[in-house]
NUDO-294328 format. One record per residue (C-alpha): residue number from 1; residue in one letter; x negated, y, z. Coordinates in pm, whole numbers, plus 50000, padded with zeros to 5 digits. Layout:
// residues N
(NUM "A" (X Y Z))
...
// end
This chain:
// residues 410
(1 "M" (50074 52737 51681))
(2 "T" (49852 52732 51372))
(3 "Q" (49562 52492 51384))
(4 "R" (49430 52198 51187))
(5 "F" (49256 51888 51305))
(6 "T" (48889 51834 51230))
(7 "P" (48858 51538 50992))
(8 "P" (48706 51235 51164))
(9 "E" (48384 51083 51040))
(10 "V" (48439 50839 50756))
(11 "K" (48289 50510 50860))
(12 "G" (48267 50161 50716))
(13 "W" (48408 50075 50375))
(14 "C" (48724 49955 50210))
(15 "P" (48743 49587 50313))
(16 "G" (48764 49311 50055))
(17 "L" (48760 48933 50053))
(18 "F" (48379 48925 50062))
(19 "A" (48345 49247 50263))
(20 "P" (48510 49208 50605))
(21 "M" (48523 49516 50825))
(22 "Q" (48483 49555 51197))
(23 "A" (48773 49718 51380))
(24 "K" (48842 49779 51747))
(25 "D" (49039 49453 51778))
(26 "G" (48778 49244 51593))
(27 "W" (48686 49188 51231))
(28 "L" (48952 49216 50965))
(29 "V" (48960 49032 50634))
(30 "R" (49160 49125 50327))
(31 "V" (49332 48911 50065))
(32 "R" (49440 49055 49729))
(33 "P" (49686 48792 49606))
(34 "P" (49677 48744 49227))
(35 "L" (49948 48965 49070))
(36 "G" (50075 49054 49417))
(37 "R" (50238 48721 49497))
(38 "I" (50167 48416 49708))
(39 "T" (50327 48073 49725))
(40 "A" (50504 47944 50033))
(41 "A" (50212 47704 50091))
(42 "Q" (49962 47991 50074))
(43 "A" (50172 48191 50321))
(44 "V" (50166 47901 50568))
(45 "F" (49790 47871 50519))
(46 "L" (49740 48241 50601))
(47 "A" (49966 48213 50905))
(48 "Q" (49762 47920 51034))
(49 "I" (49431 48099 50975))
(50 "A" (49563 48416 51145))
(51 "E" (49657 48214 51454))
(52 "R" (49351 47990 51467))
(53 "E" (49074 48235 51380))
(54 "G" (49227 48582 51430))
(55 "N" (49469 48746 51672))
(56 "G" (49780 48645 51478))
(57 "L" (49845 48990 51331))
(58 "I" (49867 49044 50955))
(59 "C" (49898 49385 50790))
(60 "L" (50086 49428 50463))
(61 "T" (49902 49725 50312))
(62 "N" (50010 50004 50079))
(63 "R" (49811 49823 49807))
(64 "A" (50022 49507 49847))
(65 "S" (49728 49329 50010))
(66 "L" (49724 49125 50329))
(67 "Q" (49480 49201 50612))
(68 "L" (49427 48944 50885))
(69 "R" (49299 49095 51209))
(70 "G" (49105 48999 51519))
(71 "F" (48844 48765 51367))
(72 "S" (48504 48693 51514))
(73 "H" (48217 48786 51284))
(74 "N" (48141 48422 51204))
(75 "N" (48506 48345 51127))
(76 "A" (48526 48650 50902))
(77 "L" (48221 48536 50705))
(78 "R" (48367 48186 50666))
(79 "F" (48709 48308 50553))
(80 "P" (48632 48379 50181))
(81 "E" (48547 48015 50111))
(82 "L" (48877 47903 50263))
(83 "A" (49074 48169 50076))
(84 "V" (48920 48077 49741))
(85 "L" (49003 47710 49796))
(86 "A" (49362 47815 49866))
(87 "G" (49380 48009 49538))
(88 "L" (49381 48347 49711))
(89 "G" (49069 48494 49559))
(90 "M" (48796 48463 49299))
(91 "A" (48486 48259 49377))
(92 "N" (48270 48527 49213))
(93 "P" (48242 48825 49453))
(94 "E" (48183 49066 49163))
(95 "H" (48502 48953 48990))
(96 "E" (48698 48978 49313))
(97 "K" (48572 49332 49380))
(98 "R" (48712 49458 49048))
(99 "L" (49062 49319 49097))
(100 "A" (49232 49597 49294))
(101 "L" (49544 49554 49083))
(102 "L" (49906 49642 49165))
(103 "V" (50184 49483 48958))
(104 "S" (50558 49559 48953))
(105 "P" (50681 49329 49234))
(106 "L" (50993 49215 49047))
(107 "A" (50825 49131 48716))
(108 "G" (50978 48811 48587))
(109 "C" (51296 48823 48797))
(110 "D" (51432 49172 48729))
(111 "R" (51589 49194 48383))
(112 "S" (51541 49570 48376))
(113 "C" (51164 49535 48427))
(114 "A" (50966 49515 48101))
(115 "P" (50971 49144 48002))
(116 "D" (50600 49145 47913))
(117 "T" (50484 49294 48246))
(118 "L" (50323 48972 48370))
(119 "E" (50162 48918 48030))
(120 "C" (50015 49268 48048))
(121 "A" (49896 49215 48406))
(122 "A" (49732 48883 48322))
(123 "A" (49554 49040 48022))
(124 "L" (49424 49328 48234))
(125 "R" (49315 49094 48511))
(126 "M" (49119 48883 48263))
(127 "A" (48959 49192 48108))
(128 "L" (48853 49323 48450))
(129 "C" (48694 48989 48536))
(130 "H" (48478 49010 48224))
(131 "A" (48391 49381 48255))
(132 "D" (48067 49342 48451))
(133 "T" (47988 49714 48432))
(134 "L" (48290 49790 48651))
(135 "S" (48134 49634 48960))
(136 "V" (47998 49979 49050))
(137 "L" (48348 50131 49075))
(138 "P" (48428 50277 49420))
(139 "D" (48592 50028 49653))
(140 "K" (48921 50218 49651))
(141 "F" (48942 50260 49273))
(142 "G" (49252 50073 49164))
(143 "F" (49465 49969 48867))
(144 "A" (49839 49912 48828))
(145 "V" (50072 49753 48574))
(146 "D" (50408 49927 48596))
(147 "G" (50695 49764 48410))
(148 "G" (50965 49976 48572))
(149 "G" (51309 49831 48642))
(150 "L" (51467 49849 48985))
(151 "F" (51134 49985 49109))
(152 "T" (51130 50266 48857))
(153 "V" (50832 50365 48644))
(154 "G" (50599 50594 48837))
(155 "L" (50637 50444 49184))
(156 "L" (50316 50242 49160))
(157 "K" (50017 50466 49234))
(158 "A" (49669 50388 49102))
(159 "D" (49370 50553 48940))
(160 "I" (49453 50389 48609))
(161 "T" (49808 50266 48541))
(162 "L" (49946 50073 48247))
(163 "Q" (50309 50182 48201))
(164 "A" (50575 50016 47990))
(165 "N" (50719 50222 47703))
(166 "G" (50970 49968 47572))
(167 "A" (50972 49754 47258))
(168 "G" (50651 49580 47367))
(169 "L" (50449 49901 47380))
(170 "W" (50250 50038 47674))
(171 "S" (50059 50354 47768))
(172 "V" (49763 50419 47996))
(173 "V" (49824 50687 48259))
(174 "C" (49526 50846 48433))
(175 "G" (49581 51145 48658))
(176 "N" (49841 51362 48485))
(177 "Q" (49750 51250 48133))
(178 "K" (49853 50948 47928))
(179 "S" (49766 50778 47601))
(180 "K" (49995 50721 47308))
(181 "A" (50197 50398 47318))
(182 "A" (50032 50085 47177))
(183 "P" (50041 49703 47205))
(184 "I" (49915 49535 47522))
(185 "Q" (49570 49435 47401))
(186 "T" (49493 49785 47273))
(187 "I" (49608 49939 47599))
(188 "V" (49408 49694 47812))
(189 "E" (49092 49774 47616))
(190 "L" (49159 50146 47659))
(191 "A" (49206 50107 48036))
(192 "V" (48870 49931 48065))
(193 "K" (48699 50203 47859))
(194 "L" (48843 50474 48084))
(195 "A" (48717 50292 48394))
(196 "Q" (48374 50253 48235))
(197 "A" (48372 50624 48159))
(198 "F" (48443 50692 48526))
(199 "T" (48141 50488 48631))
(200 "A" (47924 50701 48399))
(201 "I" (48007 51021 48590))
(202 "P" (47744 51089 48860))
(203 "E" (47901 51027 49199))
(204 "G" (47849 51383 49317))
(205 "K" (48020 51527 49009))
(206 "R" (48336 51316 49012))
(207 "P" (48650 51528 49055))
(208 "A" (48933 51437 49286))
(209 "R" (49100 51152 49102))
(210 "Y" (49433 51330 49081))
(211 "P" (49493 51506 48853))
(212 "A" (49170 51623 48689))
(213 "T" (49012 51286 48620))
(214 "G" (49253 51190 48343))
(215 "K" (49164 51473 48109))
(216 "M" (48792 51425 48173))
(217 "L" (48800 51050 48103))
(218 "F" (49013 51069 47787))
(219 "Q" (48776 51331 47652))
(220 "A" (48473 51122 47744))
(221 "I" (48589 50833 47525))
(222 "H" (48724 51062 47250))
(223 "Q" (49084 50945 47281))
(224 "P" (49392 51163 47233))
(225 "Y" (49600 51225 47542))
(226 "Y" (49930 51382 47636))
(227 "P" (50092 51519 47954))
(228 "A" (50228 51241 48172))
(229 "E" (50539 51262 48385))
(230 "V" (50411 51203 48737))
(231 "T" (50674 51126 48999))
(232 "S" (50625 51276 49344))
(233 "A" (50818 50992 49508))
(234 "A" (50599 50796 49750))
(235 "V" (50847 50518 49821))
(236 "P" (51158 50374 49654))
(237 "D" (51511 50420 49777))
(238 "P" (51546 50239 50115))
(239 "A" (51816 50025 49951))
(240 "L" (51530 49845 49769))
(241 "L" (51317 49791 50079))
(242 "A" (51542 49564 50285))
(243 "G" (51841 49340 50231))
(244 "S" (52000 49226 49907))
(245 "I" (51849 49422 49617))
(246 "G" (51978 49228 49316))
(247 "S" (52102 48892 49196))
(248 "A" (51951 48639 49441))
(249 "L" (51683 48896 49529))
(250 "Y" (51621 48975 49895))
(251 "A" (51374 49211 50061))
(252 "L" (51242 49160 50413))
(253 "N" (51053 49459 50549))
(254 "A" (50766 49435 50797))
(255 "P" (50814 49728 51038))
(256 "L" (50519 49966 50997))
(257 "G" (50353 49704 50778))
(258 "I" (50276 49465 51065))
(259 "L" (50355 49094 51041))
(260 "T" (50292 48821 51293))
(261 "S" (50194 48473 51182))
(262 "T" (50538 48356 51296))
(263 "M" (50711 48610 51071))
(264 "L" (50503 48509 50768))
(265 "R" (50566 48141 50831))
(266 "S" (50940 48208 50852))
(267 "C" (50929 48396 50520))
(268 "A" (50759 48093 50367))
(269 "H" (51034 47866 50501))
(270 "H" (51301 48074 50329))
(271 "A" (51099 48102 50009))
(272 "R" (51097 47723 49976))
(273 "N" (51475 47737 49943))
(274 "G" (51433 47967 49642))
(275 "D" (51161 47983 49380))
(276 "G" (50884 47934 49638))
(277 "I" (50719 48273 49581))
(278 "L" (50664 48564 49822))
(279 "R" (50633 48889 49625))
(280 "L" (50441 49159 49812))
(281 "T" (50514 49530 49767))
(282 "P" (50312 49843 49853))
(283 "W" (50604 49949 50072))
(284 "H" (50568 49678 50340))
(285 "S" (50837 49450 50199))
(286 "I" (50825 49084 50100))
(287 "I" (51072 48994 49827))
(288 "L" (51219 48646 49796))
(289 "H" (51412 48518 49494))
(290 "G" (51653 48236 49426))
(291 "M" (51792 48147 49767))
(292 "P" (52167 48080 49785))
(293 "Y" (52187 48288 50104))
(294 "A" (52055 48612 50257))
(295 "P" (51745 48525 50463))
(296 "H" (51693 48649 50817))
(297 "V" (51353 48662 50988))
(298 "A" (51327 48769 51350))
(299 "D" (51168 49115 51390))
(300 "M" (51176 49191 51017))
(301 "V" (51414 49451 50875))
(302 "D" (51687 49314 50648))
(303 "T" (51926 49611 50630))
(304 "S" (51857 49923 50427))
(305 "T" (52007 50156 50687))
(306 "N" (51739 50093 50950))
(307 "P" (51551 50424 51005))
(308 "I" (51218 50241 51051))
(309 "L" (51213 50211 50671))
(310 "R" (51138 50584 50659))
(311 "V" (50852 50559 50910))
(312 "S" (50483 50479 50868))
(313 "A" (50205 50445 51124))
(314 "C" (49848 50321 51143))
(315 "M" (49728 50070 51404))
(316 "G" (49631 50351 51643))
(317 "N" (49383 50307 51925))
(318 "A" (49491 49946 51975))
(319 "G" (49308 49846 51658))
(320 "C" (49094 50137 51539))
(321 "A" (48794 50288 51718))
(322 "Q" (48849 50627 51550))
(323 "A" (49211 50660 51663))
(324 "E" (49261 50894 51957))
(325 "G" (49604 50773 52063))
(326 "A" (49871 50504 52047))
(327 "T" (50094 50505 51738))
(328 "Q" (50302 50191 51687))
(329 "A" (50536 50211 51988))
(330 "L" (50566 50588 51948))
(331 "A" (50666 50557 51582))
(332 "K" (50935 50299 51660))
(333 "T" (51078 50520 51935))
(334 "L" (51083 50836 51724))
(335 "A" (51248 50658 51431))
(336 "H" (51585 50670 51601))
(337 "S" (51571 51050 51628))
(338 "L" (51518 51115 51257))
(339 "G" (51776 51308 51062))
(340 "A" (51938 51169 50748))
(341 "G" (51679 51134 50472))
(342 "E" (51389 51245 50693))
(343 "S" (51058 51058 50699))
(344 "L" (50797 51024 50973))
(345 "H" (50428 50936 50988))
(346 "V" (50240 50875 51313))
(347 "S" (49862 50874 51279))
(348 "G" (49592 50796 51532))
(349 "C" (49363 51055 51370))
(350 "S" (49366 51308 51089))
(351 "K" (49252 51065 50817))
(352 "G" (49610 50954 50758))
(353 "C" (49509 50611 50625))
(354 "A" (49858 50461 50650))
(355 "H" (50029 50746 50463))
(356 "P" (49815 51005 50282))
(357 "A" (50123 51179 50137))
(358 "K" (50356 51432 50300))
(359 "A" (50628 51334 50545))
(360 "S" (50913 51535 50694))
(361 "W" (50741 51499 51029))
(362 "T" (50381 51396 51090))
(363 "V" (50249 51329 51439))
(364 "V" (49870 51323 51472))
(365 "A" (49672 51218 51777))
(366 "D" (49348 51382 51884))
(367 "Q" (49145 51369 52205))
(368 "N" (49370 51629 52374))
(369 "G" (49713 51497 52279))
(370 "Y" (49942 51494 51975))
(371 "G" (50012 51758 51713))
(372 "L" (50337 51788 51516))
(373 "I" (50333 51889 51150))
(374 "H" (50643 51970 50947))
(375 "N" (50663 51877 50575))
(376 "G" (50292 51810 50549))
(377 "T" (50013 51557 50569))
(378 "T" (49784 51481 50862))
(379 "S" (49560 51769 50754))
(380 "G" (49842 52024 50756))
(381 "P" (49895 52310 51005))
(382 "V" (50014 52202 51350))
(383 "M" (50341 52369 51450))
(384 "R" (50351 52232 51803))
(385 "F" (50116 52044 52036))
(386 "F" (50193 51792 52313))
(387 "P" (49968 51662 52590))
(388 "D" (50072 51295 52551))
(389 "D" (50305 51056 52368))
(390 "T" (50574 51083 52637))
(391 "A" (50603 51457 52571))
(392 "V" (50642 51387 52198))
(393 "E" (50921 51138 52270))
(394 "D" (51099 51380 52502))
(395 "Y" (51083 51655 52241))
(396 "F" (51222 51440 51959))
(397 "I" (51496 51290 52172))
(398 "G" (51595 51627 52315))
(399 "T" (51612 51828 51992))
(400 "K" (51788 51802 51657))
(401 "P" (51590 51821 51330))
(402 "Q" (51694 52180 51259))
(403 "E" (51606 52285 51613))
(404 "R" (51258 52139 51568))
(405 "I" (51204 52345 51257))
(406 "M" (51319 52662 51431))
(407 "N" (51103 52585 51736))
(408 "G" (50801 52565 51513))
(409 "R" (50861 52919 51392))
(410 "V" (50856 53071 51739))
// end
């Protein structure tokens, strides 16, 4: 069967601290923790707010942000003031809007990560706060500071990335181009200039951000540029997503990126027995450091062999009005039928919000059932169609990976 899904209408906006968004299960609010980390006290605060004012569900996003779900409109509007008081956001909405910033999660506790990663991130964060012209950037335009280490250079994905080059030098990577290596301050200034150049391009003439934008922006500010090595890897090795990942370093993975308030509170309890910090990753893991034991949190993954680590799924029709079918339970069921090294994405519609990249198997819901795509994204050609989620489960359970591939060729 060769067909593609019709893209759904793009509605709403990318939520932020001062821009809550209405979903099917209520309003959701987003927190971008400074440098991708929160204290144990802040985690307990968020757990309490999620229970008291939301539905108790918290999403750990692929931008290392936290989204609290199920708020009333009034509670969502009141949330920013509480978050700012807790140190989880900037009081100035314009400053907050510009701080879509990913940072290497293990900076400061991984000896193989560039030792000046946090210094670089703090310098960029400060520069973005003072760059008033960047308030017109698109909501999803993001930055990253990539110091490498256990999470190797290239895993963090952003529109503009500052990458460590060793010996205290950094480069700016934009699309498939990069700058020459230079000290932190020079590189931070260059990153801001590239972002400002992006804002100068009329919205209708902006290219797809990858890979063409890099060349265009470097040329616009008259800076030399060179080909960048761009990794195709979307996620790290599963061995870094759950369990012991280094000296006194432990990763707890939220299955499909969904936490409950109880799970977050338990993570905070363990963090207090270490350095007191919860480090958030774009791969649905929370990393704790310094405990004298391996932490265990009910319903979180703490072994790297669990197949759910190779699975992604959106909220589905339980939480999104555009989703045509259920996703979460289906994804968890199908996980156990994956072959070695295979990945799976289950999407409620063809937007693919939870995983825009390719997966070994992608299951996409529409109003008539579920389509199965092999080695593609949600917009890829459908090789097989099923009337409901039960038929998808029966097919996966009853066939081996190679049989599925062959069936799709019939």
